Backbone as JSON Lines, residues from 0, in Angstrom:
{"i":0,"aa":"M","n":[75.82,51.37,97.61],"ca":[75.58,52.73,97.22],"c":[76.85,53.56,97.32]}
{"i":1,"aa":"S","n":[77.65,53.29,98.37],"ca":[78.88,54.05,98.52],"c":[79.86,53.71,97.41]}
{"i":2,"aa":"S","n":[79.81,52.48,96.9],"ca":[80.7,52.12,95.78],"c":[80.31,52.9,94.53]}
{"i":3,"aa":"L","n":[79.02,53.13,94.35],"ca":[78.59,53.93,93.21],"c":[79.02,55.37,93.36]}
{"i":4,"aa":"Y","n":[78.95,55.87,94.55],"ca":[79.34,57.24,94.8],"c":[80.82,57.44,94.51]}
{"i":5,"aa":"T","n":[81.64,56.5,94.95],"ca":[83.08,56.64,94.68],"c":[83.34,56.49,93.2]}
{"i":6,"aa":"R","n":[82.59,55.62,92.55],"ca":[82.78,55.47,91.12],"c":[82.45,56.76,90.38]}
{"i":7,"aa":"S","n":[81.35,57.41,90.78],"ca":[81.0,58.66,90.11],"c":[82.04,59.74,90.43]}
{"i":8,"aa":"K","n":[82.63,59.71,91.61],"ca":[83.69,60.66,91.93],"c":[84.89,60.44,91.03]}
{"i":9,"aa":"E","n":[85.24,59.18,90.83],"ca":[86.36,58.89,89.94],"c":[86.05,59.35,88.52]}
{"i":10,"aa":"F","n":[84.81,59.15,88.12],"ca":[84.41,59.56,86.78],"c":[84.54,61.07,86.62]}
{"i":11,"aa":"T","n":[84.1,61.84,87.62],"ca":[84.23,63.29,87.53],"c":[85.68,63.7,87.61]}
{"i":12,"aa":"R","n":[86.52,62.98,88.35],"ca":[87.95,63.3,88.39],"c":[88.57,63.08,87.02]}
{"i":13,"aa":"N","n":[88.18,62.01,86.37],"ca":[88.69,61.77,85.02],"c":[88.27,62.89,84.08]}
{"i":14,"aa":"R","n":[87.07,63.33,84.21],"ca":[86.6,64.41,83.35],"c":[87.37,65.68,83.63]}
{"i":15,"aa":"K","n":[87.7,65.95,84.88],"ca":[88.47,67.14,85.22],"c":[89.84,67.08,84.6]}
{"i":16,"aa":"S","n":[90.47,65.94,84.67],"ca":[91.81,65.83,84.13],"c":[91.78,65.92,82.6]}
{"i":17,"aa":"Q","n":[90.69,65.5,81.99],"ca":[90.61,65.57,80.54],"c":[90.45,67.01,80.08]}
{"i":18,"aa":"S","n":[89.71,67.8,80.78],"ca":[89.47,69.17,80.32],"c":[90.59,70.11,80.75]}
{"i":19,"aa":"D","n":[91.41,69.73,81.73],"ca":[92.54,70.53,82.22],"c":[92.13,71.92,82.69]}
{"i":20,"aa":"S","n":[90.94,72.05,83.16],"ca":[90.56,73.33,83.73],"c":[89.65,73.04,84.92]}
{"i":21,"aa":"P","n":[89.89,73.72,86.02],"ca":[89.05,73.47,87.18],"c":[87.66,74.05,86.95]}
{"i":22,"aa":"P","n":[86.63,73.26,87.17],"ca":[85.28,73.79,86.93],"c":[84.86,74.73,88.05]}
{"i":23,"aa":"A","n":[83.99,75.6,87.71],"ca":[83.39,76.46,88.73],"c":[82.35,75.6,89.44]}
{"i":24,"aa":"S","n":[81.49,76.21,90.16],"ca":[80.46,75.43,90.83],"c":[79.62,74.74,89.77]}
{"i":25,"aa":"P","n":[79.27,73.49,89.97],"ca":[78.54,72.76,88.94],"c":[77.19,73.4,88.68]}
{"i":26,"aa":"S","n":[76.84,73.45,87.42],"ca":[75.56,74.06,87.05],"c":[74.44,73.11,87.42]}
{"i":27,"aa":"P","n":[73.21,73.61,87.46],"ca":[72.08,72.75,87.8],"c":[71.9,71.62,86.79]}
{"i":28,"aa":"T","n":[72.21,71.87,85.53],"ca":[72.06,70.81,84.53],"c":[73.11,69.74,84.75]}
{"i":29,"aa":"A","n":[74.32,70.13,85.14],"ca":[75.37,69.14,85.4],"c":[74.97,68.27,86.6]}
{"i":30,"aa":"K","n":[74.35,68.89,87.59],"ca":[73.91,68.12,88.76],"c":[72.84,67.11,88.37]}
{"i":31,"aa":"T","n":[71.91,67.53,87.51],"ca":[70.84,66.6,87.12],"c":[71.41,65.47,86.28]}
{"i":32,"aa":"F","n":[72.38,65.76,85.42],"ca":[73.02,64.69,84.65],"c":[73.71,63.69,85.58]}
{"i":33,"aa":"R","n":[74.38,64.2,86.61],"ca":[75.06,63.33,87.55],"c":[74.06,62.43,88.26]}
{"i":34,"aa":"H","n":[72.93,63.03,88.69],"ca":[71.89,62.25,89.37],"c":[71.27,61.24,88.42]}
{"i":35,"aa":"E","n":[71.08,61.61,87.15],"ca":[70.54,60.67,86.18],"c":[71.49,59.5,85.99]}
{"i":36,"aa":"R","n":[72.79,59.79,85.92],"ca":[73.77,58.72,85.76],"c":[73.74,57.78,86.96]}
{"i":37,"aa":"L","n":[73.64,58.38,88.15],"ca":[73.58,57.55,89.35],"c":[72.34,56.68,89.36]}
{"i":38,"aa":"S","n":[71.21,57.27,88.97],"ca":[69.98,56.5,88.99],"c":[70.02,55.42,87.92]}
{"i":39,"aa":"R","n":[70.65,55.69,86.76],"ca":[70.8,54.66,85.73],"c":[71.67,53.52,86.23]}
{"i":40,"aa":"L","n":[72.73,53.86,86.95],"ca":[73.61,52.83,87.47],"c":[72.88,51.96,88.51]}
{"i":41,"aa":"E","n":[72.04,52.61,89.33],"ca":[71.31,51.87,90.35],"c":[70.24,50.97,89.74]}
{"i":42,"aa":"S","n":[69.55,51.47,88.7],"ca":[68.44,50.7,88.14],"c":[68.9,49.74,87.04]}
{"i":43,"aa":"G","n":[70.11,49.73,86.73],"ca":[70.6,48.79,85.73],"c":[70.7,49.43,84.35]}
{"i":44,"aa":"G","n":[70.58,50.72,84.23],"ca":[70.82,51.4,82.96],"c":[69.59,51.61,82.1]}
{"i":45,"aa":"S","n":[68.42,51.16,82.51],"ca":[67.24,51.38,81.66],"c":[66.3,52.32,82.39]}
{"i":46,"aa":"N","n":[66.09,53.46,81.81],"ca":[65.2,54.45,82.39],"c":[64.4,55.06,81.25]}
{"i":47,"aa":"P","n":[63.1,54.79,81.17],"ca":[62.32,55.28,80.04],"c":[62.2,56.8,80.04]}
{"i":48,"aa":"T","n":[62.2,57.46,81.21],"ca":[62.05,58.91,81.21],"c":[63.3,59.57,80.65]}
{"i":49,"aa":"T","n":[64.44,58.95,80.84],"ca":[65.67,59.53,80.31],"c":[65.66,59.51,78.79]}
{"i":50,"aa":"S","n":[65.26,58.39,78.21],"ca":[65.22,58.32,76.75],"c":[64.18,59.29,76.19]}
{"i":51,"aa":"D","n":[63.06,59.49,76.93],"ca":[62.07,60.46,76.5],"c":[62.64,61.87,76.52]}
{"i":52,"aa":"S","n":[63.44,62.18,77.57],"ca":[64.0,63.52,77.66],"c":[65.0,63.75,76.53]}
{"i":53,"aa":"Y","n":[65.73,62.7,76.12],"ca":[66.64,62.86,75.0],"c":[65.86,63.12,73.71]}
{"i":54,"aa":"G","n":[64.75,62.46,73.52],"ca":[63.9,62.68,72.35],"c":[63.33,64.08,72.35]}
{"i":55,"aa":"D","n":[62.91,64.54,73.56],"ca":[62.4,65.91,73.67],"c":[63.48,66.92,73.31]}
{"i":56,"aa":"R","n":[64.68,66.66,73.77],"ca":[65.79,67.58,73.47],"c":[66.08,67.61,71.97]}
{"i":57,"aa":"A","n":[66.04,66.46,71.35],"ca":[66.31,66.4,69.91],"c":[65.23,67.14,69.14]}
{"i":58,"aa":"S","n":[63.97,66.95,69.52],"ca":[62.9,67.65,68.8],"c":[62.96,69.16,69.09]}
{"i":59,"aa":"A","n":[63.33,69.52,70.31],"ca":[63.46,70.95,70.63],"c":[64.6,71.55,69.82]}
{"i":60,"aa":"R","n":[65.69,70.81,69.69],"ca":[66.83,71.29,68.9],"c":[66.41,71.46,67.43]}
{"i":61,"aa":"A","n":[65.66,70.5,66.91],"ca":[65.21,70.57,65.52],"c":[64.29,71.77,65.31]}
{"i":62,"aa":"R","n":[63.38,72.0,66.27],"ca":[62.49,73.17,66.18],"c":[63.29,74.46,66.22]}
{"i":63,"aa":"R","n":[64.29,74.52,67.12],"ca":[65.1,75.73,67.25],"c":[65.89,75.99,65.96]}
{"i":64,"aa":"E","n":[66.45,74.93,65.36],"ca":[67.2,75.09,64.12],"c":[66.29,75.54,62.98]}
{"i":65,"aa":"A","n":[65.07,74.99,62.92],"ca":[64.13,75.41,61.88],"c":[63.74,76.87,62.06]}
{"i":66,"aa":"R","n":[63.52,77.29,63.31],"ca":[63.18,78.68,63.58],"c":[64.32,79.6,63.19]}
{"i":67,"aa":"E","n":[65.55,79.21,63.53],"ca":[66.71,80.02,63.16],"c":[66.86,80.12,61.65]}
{"i":68,"aa":"A","n":[66.59,79.04,60.95],"ca":[66.68,79.06,59.48],"c":[65.64,80.01,58.9]}
{"i":69,"aa":"R","n":[64.4,79.95,59.44],"ca":[63.36,80.86,58.97],"c":[63.75,82.31,59.22]}
{"i":70,"aa":"L","n":[64.26,82.6,60.41],"ca":[64.68,83.96,60.73],"c":[65.81,84.42,59.83]}
{"i":71,"aa":"A","n":[66.74,83.53,59.54],"ca":[67.86,83.89,58.67],"c":[67.37,84.24,57.27]}
{"i":72,"aa":"T","n":[66.41,83.47,56.75],"ca":[65.9,83.77,55.41],"c":[65.12,85.08,55.41]}
{"i":73,"aa":"L","n":[64.35,85.33,56.48],"ca":[63.6,86.58,56.55],"c":[64.53,87.78,56.62]}
{"i":74,"aa":"T","n":[65.54,87.7,57.48],"ca":[66.48,88.83,57.58],"c":[67.26,89.0,56.3]}
{"i":75,"aa":"G","n":[67.57,87.9,55.63],"ca":[68.27,87.99,54.34],"c":[67.41,88.7,53.31]}
{"i":76,"aa":"R","n":[66.12,88.39,53.3],"ca":[65.22,89.06,52.35],"c":[65.12,90.54,52.66]}
{"i":77,"aa":"V","n":[64.97,90.87,53.93],"ca":[64.85,92.28,54.33],"c":[66.12,93.03,53.94]}
{"i":78,"aa":"E","n":[67.29,92.42,54.2],"ca":[68.54,93.09,53.86],"c":[68.67,93.27,52.35]}
{"i":79,"aa":"E","n":[68.26,92.26,51.57],"ca":[68.32,92.39,50.12],"c":[67.4,93.5,49.64]}
{"i":80,"aa":"D","n":[66.18,93.57,50.22],"ca":[65.24,94.62,49.82],"c":[65.8,95.99,50.17]}
{"i":81,"aa":"S","n":[66.35,96.13,51.38],"ca":[66.88,97.44,51.77],"c":[68.09,97.79,50.92]}
{"i":82,"aa":"N","n":[68.94,96.81,50.59],"ca":[70.08,97.09,49.72],"c":[69.6,97.54,48.35]}
{"i":83,"aa":"K","n":[68.56,96.9,47.82],"ca":[68.03,97.27,46.52],"c":[67.49,98.69,46.57]}
{"i":84,"aa":"D","n":[66.77,99.01,47.67],"ca":[66.22,100.36,47.8],"c":[67.33,101.39,47.81]}
{"i":85,"aa":"Y","n":[68.37,101.17,48.58],"ca":[69.46,102.13,48.63],"c":[70.19,102.2,47.3]}
{"i":86,"aa":"K","n":[70.28,101.08,46.63],"ca":[70.92,101.08,45.32],"c":[70.09,101.89,44.34]}
{"i":87,"aa":"K","n":[68.76,101.72,44.4],"ca":[67.89,102.49,43.51],"c":[68.01,103.99,43.82]}
{"i":88,"aa":"L","n":[68.02,104.33,45.1],"ca":[68.16,105.73,45.48],"c":[69.48,106.3,44.99]}
{"i":89,"aa":"Y","n":[70.52,105.53,45.15],"ca":[71.85,105.98,44.72],"c":[71.88,106.17,43.21]}
{"i":90,"aa":"E","n":[71.31,105.21,42.47],"ca":[71.29,105.33,41.01],"c":[70.44,106.51,40.56]}
{"i":91,"aa":"S","n":[69.31,106.74,41.21],"ca":[68.48,107.88,40.84],"c":[69.19,109.19,41.16]}
{"i":92,"aa":"A","n":[69.93,109.24,42.26],"ca":[70.7,110.44,42.58],"c":[71.79,110.67,41.54]}
{"i":93,"aa":"L","n":[72.41,109.6,41.09],"ca":[73.44,109.74,40.05],"c":[72.86,110.27,38.74]}
{"i":94,"aa":"T","n":[71.72,109.72,38.33],"ca":[71.11,110.19,37.08],"c":[70.67,111.64,37.21]}
{"i":95,"aa":"E","n":[70.12,111.98,38.35],"ca":[69.71,113.38,38.57],"c":[70.93,114.29,38.56]}
{"i":96,"aa":"N","n":[72.01,113.83,39.13],"ca":[73.26,114.59,39.14],"c":[73.75,114.84,37.72]}
{"i":97,"aa":"Q","n":[73.7,113.8,36.89],"ca":[74.14,113.94,35.5],"c":[73.26,114.95,34.75]}
{"i":98,"aa":"K","n":[71.96,114.88,34.99],"ca":[71.05,115.82,34.35],"c":[71.38,117.25,34.77]}
{"i":99,"aa":"L","n":[71.61,117.44,36.06],"ca":[71.93,118.78,36.56],"c":[73.26,119.27,36.01]}
{"i":100,"aa":"K","n":[74.21,118.36,35.86],"ca":[75.5,118.77,35.28],"c":[75.34,119.24,33.84]}
{"i":101,"aa":"T","n":[74.53,118.51,33.08],"ca":[74.31,118.94,31.7],"c":[73.58,120.28,31.65]}
{"i":102,"aa":"K","n":[72.6,120.46,32.52],"ca":[71.91,121.75,32.58],"c":[72.87,122.87,32.96]}
{"i":103,"aa":"L","n":[73.75,122.59,33.9],"ca":[74.73,123.59,34.33],"c":[75.65,123.95,33.17]}
{"i":104,"aa":"Q","n":[76.1,122.96,32.43],"ca":[76.97,123.24,31.28],"c":[76.23,124.05,30.22]}
{"i":105,"aa":"E","n":[74.98,123.7,29.97],"ca":[74.19,124.46,29.0],"c":[74.0,125.9,29.46]}
{"i":106,"aa":"A","n":[73.72,126.08,30.74],"ca":[73.54,127.43,31.28],"c":[74.84,128.23,31.19]}
{"i":107,"aa":"Q","n":[75.98,127.57,31.46],"ca":[77.26,128.27,31.35],"c":[77.55,128.67,29.9]}
{"i":108,"aa":"L","n":[77.23,127.79,28.95],"ca":[77.41,128.13,27.54],"c":[76.51,129.29,27.13]}
{"i":109,"aa":"E","n":[75.29,129.23,27.59],"ca":[74.35,130.31,27.27],"c":[74.8,131.62,27.9]}
{"i":110,"aa":"L","n":[75.32,131.55,29.11],"ca":[75.82,132.75,29.78],"c":[77.0,133.33,29.01]}
{"i":111,"aa":"A","n":[77.91,132.46,28.56],"ca":[79.04,132.94,27.77],"c":[78.55,133.57,26.47]}
{"i":112,"aa":"D","n":[77.53,132.98,25.85],"ca":[76.95,133.53,24.63],"c":[76.33,134.89,24.9]}
{"i":113,"aa":"V","n":[75.62,135.0,25.99],"ca":[74.98,136.28,26.34],"c":[76.05,137.35,26.61]}
{"i":114,"aa":"K","n":[77.12,136.95,27.29],"ca":[78.2,137.91,27.56],"c":[78.86,138.38,26.26]}
{"i":115,"aa":"S","n":[79.07,137.44,25.35],"ca":[79.68,137.84,24.07],"c":[78.75,138.76,23.28]}
{"i":116,"aa":"K","n":[77.44,138.46,23.35],"ca":[76.47,139.36,22.69],"c":[76.5,140.75,23.33]}
{"i":117,"aa":"L","n":[76.61,140.77,24.62],"ca":[76.66,142.04,25.34],"c":[77.91,142.83,24.96]}
{"i":118,"aa":"E","n":[79.02,142.12,24.85],"ca":[80.26,142.8,24.45],"c":[80.16,143.32,23.02]}
{"i":119,"aa":"R","n":[79.57,142.51,22.12],"ca":[79.39,142.96,20.74],"c":[78.48,144.18,20.7]}
{"i":120,"aa":"A","n":[77.44,144.14,21.51],"ca":[76.53,145.29,21.55],"c":[77.26,146.53,22.04]}
{"i":121,"aa":"A","n":[78.16,146.35,23.01],"ca":[78.93,147.5,23.51],"c":[79.88,148.03,22.43]}
{"i":122,"aa":"Q","n":[80.49,147.1,21.68],"ca":[81.38,147.52,20.59],"c":[80.61,148.24,19.5]}
{"i":123,"aa":"Q","n":[79.43,147.71,19.17],"ca":[78.61,148.36,18.15],"c":[78.2,149.75,18.59]}
{"i":124,"aa":"K","n":[78.0,149.9,19.86],"ca":[77.62,151.2,20.4],"c":[78.74,152.22,20.16]}
{"i":125,"aa":"Q","n":[79.95,151.8,20.36],"ca":[81.08,152.7,20.16],"c":[81.29,153.01,18.67]}
{"i":126,"aa":"E","n":[81.07,152.03,17.79],"ca":[81.3,152.21,16.36],"c":[80.25,153.12,15.72]}
{"i":127,"aa":"K","n":[79.05,152.98,16.14],"ca":[77.98,153.76,15.51],"c":[77.65,154.98,16.36]}
{"i":128,"aa":"A","n":[78.01,156.08,15.88],"ca":[77.71,157.32,16.59],"c":[76.67,158.14,15.83]}
{"i":129,"aa":"S","n":[76.44,157.86,14.53],"ca":[75.55,158.66,13.71],"c":[74.08,158.48,14.09]}
{"i":130,"aa":"D","n":[73.64,157.25,14.19],"ca":[72.23,157.0,14.51],"c":[72.06,156.76,16.01]}
{"i":131,"aa":"R","n":[72.53,157.71,16.71],"ca":[72.61,157.58,18.15],"c":[71.24,157.43,18.82]}
{"i":132,"aa":"S","n":[70.31,158.23,18.47],"ca":[69.04,158.25,19.18],"c":[68.27,156.93,19.0]}
{"i":133,"aa":"S","n":[68.08,156.51,17.74],"ca":[67.33,155.27,17.51],"c":[68.11,154.04,17.99]}
{"i":134,"aa":"V","n":[69.41,154.1,17.74],"ca":[70.25,152.96,18.14],"c":[70.32,152.89,19.67]}
{"i":135,"aa":"L","n":[70.38,154.04,20.31],"ca":[70.47,154.05,21.77],"c":[69.25,153.4,22.41]}
{"i":136,"aa":"E","n":[68.08,153.75,21.89],"ca":[66.87,153.15,22.45],"c":[66.85,151.63,22.23]}
{"i":137,"aa":"M","n":[67.27,151.27,21.0],"ca":[67.3,149.84,20.7],"c":[68.33,149.12,21.56]}
{"i":138,"aa":"E","n":[69.47,149.71,21.71],"ca":[70.52,149.1,22.54],"c":[70.1,149.04,24.0]}
{"i":139,"aa":"K","n":[69.41,150.09,24.44],"ca":[68.94,150.08,25.83],"c":[67.97,148.93,26.04]}
{"i":140,"aa":"R","n":[67.06,148.73,25.09],"ca":[66.12,147.62,25.22],"c":[66.85,146.28,25.22]}
{"i":141,"aa":"E","n":[67.77,146.16,24.26],"ca":[68.55,144.91,24.19],"c":[69.36,144.7,25.47]}
{"i":142,"aa":"R","n":[69.94,145.79,25.9],"ca":[70.78,145.69,27.1],"c":[69.93,145.3,28.32]}
{"i":143,"aa":"R","n":[68.78,145.94,28.44],"ca":[67.89,145.58,29.55],"c":[67.46,144.11,29.45]}
{"i":144,"aa":"A","n":[67.11,143.73,28.23],"ca":[66.7,142.33,28.04],"c":[67.85,141.38,28.38]}
{"i":145,"aa":"L","n":[69.03,141.73,27.91],"ca":[70.2,140.9,28.2],"c":[70.54,140.89,29.69]}
{"i":146,"aa":"E","n":[70.42,142.05,30.32],"ca":[70.69,142.09,31.77],"c":[69.66,141.27,32.55]}
{"i":147,"aa":"R","n":[68.4,141.38,32.12],"ca":[67.39,140.55,32.77],"c":[67.7,139.06,32.58]}
{"i":148,"aa":"K","n":[68.03,138.73,31.36],"ca":[68.34,137.33,31.08],"c":[69.58,136.89,31.85]}
{"i":149,"aa":"M","n":[70.55,137.79,31.96],"ca":[71.77,137.48,32.7],"c":[71.47,137.3,34.19]}
{"i":150,"aa":"S","n":[70.64,138.16,34.75],"ca":[70.29,138.02,36.17],"c":[69.5,136.74,36.4]}
{"i":151,"aa":"E","n":[68.6,136.4,35.46],"ca":[67.87,135.14,35.58],"c":[68.82,133.95,35.52]}
{"i":152,"aa":"M","n":[69.77,134.04,34.63],"ca":[70.74,132.94,34.51],"c":[71.61,132.84,35.75]}
{"i":153,"aa":"E","n":[71.97,133.97,36.31],"ca":[72.76,133.94,37.55],"c":[71.96,133.3,38.68]}
{"i":154,"aa":"E","n":[70.67,133.63,38.74],"ca":[69.83,132.99,39.73],"c":[69.73,131.48,39.48]}
{"i":155,"aa":"E","n":[69.59,131.12,38.21],"ca":[69.58,129.7,37.89],"c":[70.89,129.03,38.25]}
{"i":156,"aa":"M","n":[71.98,129.74,38.04],"ca":[73.29,129.2,38.42],"c":[73.36,128.97,39.93]}
{"i":157,"aa":"K","n":[72.84,129.94,40.69],"ca":[72.82,129.78,42.14],"c":[71.99,128.55,42.53]}
{"i":158,"aa":"V","n":[70.82,128.42,41.91],"ca":[69.95,127.28,42.21],"c":[70.64,125.98,41.82]}
{"i":159,"aa":"L","n":[71.29,125.98,40.67],"ca":[71.98,124.78,40.22],"c":[73.13,124.41,41.15]}
{"i":160,"aa":"T","n":[73.86,125.41,41.63],"ca":[74.95,125.09,42.56],"c":[74.39,124.56,43.89]}
{"i":161,"aa":"E","n":[73.25,125.11,44.32],"ca":[72.63,124.58,45.53],"c":[72.18,123.13,45.32]}
{"i":162,"aa":"L","n":[71.58,122.9,44.16],"ca":[71.16,121.52,43.86],"c":[72.35,120.59,43.76]}
{"i":163,"aa":"K","n":[73.42,121.11,43.22],"ca":[74.63,120.28,43.11],"c":[75.16,119.94,44.49]}
{"i":164,"aa":"S","n":[75.17,120.9,45.39],"ca":[75.65,120.62,46.75],"c":[74.69,119.67,47.47]}
{"i":165,"aa":"D","n":[73.38,119.84,47.23],"ca":[72.42,118.9,47.82],"c":[72.63,117.49,47.29]}
{"i":166,"aa":"N","n":[72.88,117.38,46.02],"ca":[73.14,116.06,45.44],"c":[74.41,115.44,46.02]}
{"i":167,"aa":"Q","n":[75.42,116.25,46.21],"ca":[76.66,115.74,46.8],"c":[76.41,115.26,48.22]}
{"i":168,"aa":"R","n":[75.62,116.03,48.96],"ca":[75.29,115.64,50.31],"c":[74.52,114.33,50.32]}
{"i":169,"aa":"L","n":[73.55,114.2,49.39],"ca":[72.79,112.96,49.29],"c":[73.68,111.79,48.89]}
{"i":170,"aa":"K","n":[74.64,112.04,48.01],"ca":[75.58,110.99,47.64],"c":[76.36,110.53,48.87]}
{"i":171,"aa":"D","n":[76.83,111.5,49.64],"ca":[77.6,111.16,50.84],"c":[76.75,110.38,51.83]}
{"i":172,"aa":"E","n":[75.49,110.81,52.0],"ca":[74.6,110.09,52.9],"c":[74.32,108.68,52.39]}
{"i":173,"aa":"N","n":[74.11,108.54,51.1],"ca":[73.88,107.22,50.53],"c":[75.09,106.33,50.74]}
{"i":174,"aa":"G","n":[76.28,106.89,50.52],"ca":[77.49,106.11,50.75],"c":[77.6,105.67,52.19]}
{"i":175,"aa":"A","n":[77.28,106.59,53.11],"ca":[77.34,106.23,54.53],"c":[76.31,105.15,54.85]}
{"i":176,"aa":"L","n":[75.11,105.29,54.3],"ca":[74.08,104.28,54.55],"c":[74.48,102.93,53.96]}
{"i":177,"aa":"I","n":[75.08,102.94,52.81],"ca":[75.52,101.68,52.21],"c":[76.59,101.04,53.06]}
{"i":178,"aa":"R","n":[77.5,101.86,53.59],"ca":[78.54,101.3,54.47],"c":[77.91,100.72,55.73]}
{"i":179,"aa":"V","n":[76.92,101.42,56.29],"ca":[76.27,100.93,57.5],"c":[75.55,99.61,57.21]}
{"i":180,"aa":"I","n":[74.87,99.56,56.09],"ca":[74.14,98.34,55.74],"c":[75.11,97.2,55.52]}
{"i":181,"aa":"S","n":[76.22,97.48,54.85],"ca":[77.19,96.38,54.62],"c":[77.78,95.92,55.96]}
{"i":182,"aa":"K","n":[78.01,96.85,56.88],"ca":[78.51,96.45,58.2],"c":[77.47,95.63,58.94]}
{"i":183,"aa":"L","n":[76.22,96.02,58.84],"ca":[75.15,95.29,59.53],"c":[74.93,93.92,58.91]}
{"i":184,"aa":"S","n":[75.12,93.82,57.62],"ca":[74.91,92.52,56.98],"c":[76.03,91.54,57.29]}
{"i":185,"aa":"K","n":[77.19,92.03,57.69],"ca":[78.28,91.13,58.08],"c":[77.94,90.55,59.42]}
C-alpha cells in the first residue's frame, strides 16, 4: 500500500511540473479522482462504478449541451423579434417624419401665399381711394379672414414644430435602443 502511495505522489509531482503552477488546496473533485485512481490501482483497474460515473457524466454533458442549444435558439428568436420590432418602430417614425415634413412645407407655402395676398390687399387699399366705404368693409372682412387663417396656420406651425421635435426625440430614443440591443446581442 505504501508503494502505491508513493507512486501516486510521484504522479502528482509530475502533474505539478507539467502545469508549472503550484496548485491551491486540492478541490473535493480532485481528491475523489485521486481516491478513485488509488482504488483502481488496488483492485487491478476494473471498477464498474467508475465506468458508470463516466457514462453519467457524458449523458449529463449531452443534456447540458442540448439545453444550452435550446436556450441559445430561444434567445436568438427573442432578439430577432425585438430587433424587428424596433426596426418597424424606427421605419414608422421615419415615414411619419417625412409626412410631417411635407405638411410643414405645404403650410409654409400656404403661409407665404397668404402673406403675399395680404400685401396685395394692402397695396390695393392704398391704390383705391374712391370706393372707400364698400372696399373698406370688403377689405376688413378679407383681412379678418386672412388674419384668422394666418393665426390658425401659426398655431399649426407651432404644433408641427412640436411634432417635429417629438419625432426627433423618438428617433434619438430608437437609435439608443438599437445601440443597446446590438450591445446586448454581442
